[in-house]
N, C-alpha and C positions, 0 to 999 in steps of 0.2 A: 277411197279413191285408188281407181287401177293405177298400178305400177307405170305403164307407158304415158299416163296424163301425168302423174307425179314428174317424170322426167322433161316433159313438156311445160309444166307450169311455167308462167311468165314471172320473170324476177328471179327464177331459181338461182342461186349463185354458188352454194355449196361446191367443192370440186366431187367429181365421181370418177371412178375407173369403169369403162367399157372393155369387154372382150369380146373378139369377132372369132367365133369357133372354127370358122372355115379356114382361116389364114393363122390362126392362133395368136393374132396383132391384138396388143393393148394399148388402149389409147385413155389419155387423161382429158376429161371435158373439165375445164378450169375457167368460168366465166368471168371470174375477177381479173384474171391477167390481163384482160383488153383493156384495163384501167392503168395499166403500167406508164410511168412517164418515159417517153423515149425521147431522146436527145436528137437533132437534126446533124449535128456537127460532132463527131466524135475525134475530133483531131487539134483540139484546144491546145495551149502551151500549158506546162505544169504552172501551178501556183499554189500558194498556202491555202487558201480556200475560196470556195465560189459560195456567195450568200444563198443562194438557191438550192446548192447541193445537199441533198439529205445525208450524204455519207462523209462530209467534211468535218472535221474535229470542230466543235463549236454549234453546231447544227444537230444535236444530238436530240432535240425536242421535234425534230420532223420524223422521226423514225421511233418505233416501240423500243422501250426498254432493252438492253444488250443481255443476253443469258450469258454470255463470257466475254471479258476483254483483257489484254495484256500490254502492258502489266495491268495488276488487279486496280480497281478504282482507287483504294487506299494510296496507291504508288505514284499518283498524278497523272499527267497526261496521256490517254492510250496510244497505242501505235498500232493496234487491232482490236476489233470488235466482231462478235458474231450476234446477229438480231434475228427475230423473226421476221419472215417474209412476209410485207402486206400484200402479196398477190399470188398467194400458193398455189401450188400444184396440188400438195395435198394439206389436209389440216388434221389436227390431233382431235377429230371428232369424238373418240370414246371419251377424252376427258372434258370435251365441250358441251356436248349436247346429245350423248348416247350414241349408238351403232347406226342409227338411220336405216333406212328402207333398202333393202336389196332385191333384186330380180335375178333371172337365171344367167344373165349375161351384163348385170351392171350392178355396183355396190358403190358405196361411199369411199371415197379416195382418204384412206385413213394413214397417217404418218406425220413426218414434221418436215418443214420446209425452212431452212435458215439462210440469210445472206452474211458471208463472211467479209467485212469489209476491211482489206488488206493495207491501208495506208491512211493516215490521218489527214495529211496534205493531199491537194487536188492532184494526183498523177495517174497516168493510164497505162504505164507499163512496170511490170515487175522488176525489169532493169534500173527503174529510178528508185527502188527500195533498198536501203542498207542491208547487207547480207545479214546481220545480227537479227535485224528486225524481221526479216523476211523468213528466217529460221522459226522465230516467235509464231509467225503466221501458221505454219505445217504444224507446229507444237499447240496452238489453239484448237486447229481441226481435230488434231489426234484426241484431244482432252475430251472435245464435244463427241465424237463419235464413239468414244470409251463409255461416255455417260447413256448414250443412247442405247448403245447394244446392252445393257444392263435391264432394258425393259422388256418383258416378254411379248407384248403386244407389237414388238417390231423386229423384222426378220432380217433387214439388210439396210446398210448406210453407203454413201458414196460422197465425193467431194467433187464438184466439176467447175471449170471455168469457160465461159464465153468471152473470149477476148476479141473485140471489135465487131464492128456491124455485120459483118460475113459470117461473124461465127454466132450471132444472135444475142451480142449484148444491147441492152438499151440504155444503160448509163455507161458514160466513159470512166466516171471515178474506179479505179483500180478494185475490183470485189471478185469473189467466187461465191458458189452457193454449195449448201451441203443438205442433203435430202436422206431422210431414212423411211423406209416403206415397210408394209405389212405383209408383203410377199416378196417372193425371190425373183428377178427379172428372168424373164427366158434366156437372156444373153450369161447370165450367170450360170444358170441351170445348164446350159449348154456347154460351158468351160468347166463345170465340177463334172458331168458326165465323161467328157472327154479326158479330163485329169485322173478320172477314177479308172479309166480302161488302160492307162500306160504306166509303166513304173516309174516314170520320173519326166513328165512331159512337159514341165516349164525347164527343167535342166535341160532337156533336149533342144527346145527352143532357143536358149542361150548358148549351146554347144555348137548347133548350126549357125547363129549369127556369128560366133568367132571364126568357124571354118569358111564362110562366106566372106569374110572382111568386112562386115555390116556392124562391128561394135564401135560405138561413136566415143563413149567415154566413160570412166568408172570412179567411183567415189565410195571409200569405206568398201564395203561389200556390195554395193549397188550397182549393176551396170546398166549403161543407156545403149540401146541398138535400134537400127532399123529392122522392123519384122520384114520377112520374106515376103507376105502379101500385102502390101503397102496399099492404101486407098488413096494417098494423096502423097505427092513428092515430100520427102524429108519427115515422113511421119516416123514417131520414134517412141519406145516403149522404155521404162524404167522398172528394175525390179530387183529384188535380193537375189544373190546366188544361192542361199540356203533356203529351206522352206520357212515360210511363216504366212500364217492365215489371215492374219487382220494387220492392217495398218496402225489401228488404234491400240493394239499390243506390241508394238515395235518399239526399240531403244533409242534414247536419245541421239546416238550416234547416227541412226538410220534416218531419224528426222532431220538431223543436221546435212546428213549426205543427199536425200532427197531436196531439199531447198537449193543447196547447191547445185545439183545437177539440173534441177528446172531453170534456175537463172543461165546456166551454162548453155543449155540448149535453146533456150529462147533468144539469148545472144549470138548464137550462131545461126539460128533461122533469121533473124533480123538482119545480119550482116549478108545474107544470100540474097533475102527479098526483104528489103526494109520496109518496116510497118506491116509485116504479114499479119493477118488476122489468123488465130486458132482456138481449137477447143482442146482440152484435155479431161479426163474424167478417171477416177480411182475405181478399181476394179479390187475387191476383197471377198473372203468367203461371207455366207449368211451368219448371222450373229449366234455365238452360241447358246444365249438365253431364250431362243426364240422356241417358241412351244411345239413347232413342226419339227423340230428335232434332227434338222440338218448338221451332218456331220461332215465338215471339207475333208478330202482326201490329204493323207499325211503328207503328200508332195504338193500340196497347194502353195502358190506365190502370190501374194499381193501385187499388183502392177498398177503404174500409171501411164495410160496412153495418151500422147500429145500428137494432136491431128492438125496441120496446117490447113487452111481454107483458102487453098489457091485456085481452086476449080468447083464450079456448081455441082450439085447432084442433081442430074437430068433425068429423061424419062425411063433409060435402062437402068441405071443405077436403083430408082426408085419403084420401077417395076419388077424387078428382078432380084434385087438384094445384093447383087453384084456390081464392083466398081471397076472403073478404068481409070489407069493412071499413066501419064507420058513418061514418068521416071522410073529407072530399073533401081531396085534395092541398095546395089552396090555403090552407085553412082550418087544417090542421095547420102549414103554413109560416109562417101569419099569426101564429099563437099561439106558435109557438117564436122568431119575431123579437120580440115583446113584450117 
């Protein structure tokens, strides 16, 4: 069967990765995601459990079995768990049914796509989670990424959060997602190249933030600051002051510091713009075990980028890749410090 006909076969459900050679754009075609449950109202009051919520404690039969939980099953009621995503962007196709068919500009979307359920009770904000339990959520993510990093078929992994409908959340119960890919995304390749051209690229970013009054908070040796080229008001980044390639190899102290800073920053954002939707994502170096042989620069720093969704991306942003914002970096930092 010709490759193009294969891609158009009715009922085809396996996710695939398409590449546009003109723009170097990568697109994941994931038909199963059309079946995701989407809640019309994402502003319900906190409650211990909803009978039809797949993420609530007591409703575990509504989801695939977890791959990790905190505390472990033998320790009683869980506070956080990681499960396979039923509506994945990528699937573990090599372990499931072989490599699949590839064409010049399309291949099976191989990888791992998990959901990180961050609370047993039905809450929608990280501010409703006990700080000790929130620290456990980040430790659970670190452990999962560390396990995936040992696989030679996977190149890179991330944790990301869509909080609220404007940020792409389909269910209100507090959760994030974790994805590991078999290739290094272009944005990470670009960061690797930029870091490789400078003696201390990330250190320069932090020093510029300090000189410009854009540091918002610090915890242990992590620093939170507003980047110079913000895409939305109150955008913040968190990174360690000293180089570290992988979040999954970080220390318990840095895990605790990241947990504390994320709750602090979202609390301050919520004070300025109550109920603001936001995204965040983790940028770390490619996995060391990847057969592609990527070696991160010695000056690489993993970092978490937090992007409030206060304005929509419109034609100019989508058509050029350039962003427009109404807030200055200094004013955003000042308001987040107050």
